[in-house]
Steps between C-alpha positions, in 0.01 A plus 500: 500500500697708749449415871667647803472591863260775597739668744808546282696433184550145365246452226590196298383393152331159483459363153317194373384385159126484444419231239194376328467132378538621139815695576640203689427268207680749265803519726517119522520482122831685513622380831400137580591551864422809697603571852396797708391543853311827454231402249138582555261310267165662410237394251489844336717798554318776699775720651264674746384170638851364530624819675208480746559132566873563571426810712246313713740211550784719593290714737421203738868388540661575834853467637708659777733675276507649149761252372286206623190652343682563173612127493134397540389737214775379279367145537129593440401133524585266774748210487490221750867518599516879525170544673504207740465577865481267807 
């Protein structure tokens, strides 16, 4: 998915792996330990639904600058230590 500012250049490619339980089980047969931050698990692969879900989630993100917004998009999910605010 390419995402960028409306008012100028700067589109960035954001990539993640979409994985079904069956595909994960197959991967684990060859690699007993998998690590990856950008994995999205779905019961069945439906590319249109996944694209819509990602687009909807990205559309509601806000930040004062493009680089701060790109950082949020790149994280997709929240992590306590990165997203903690007083």
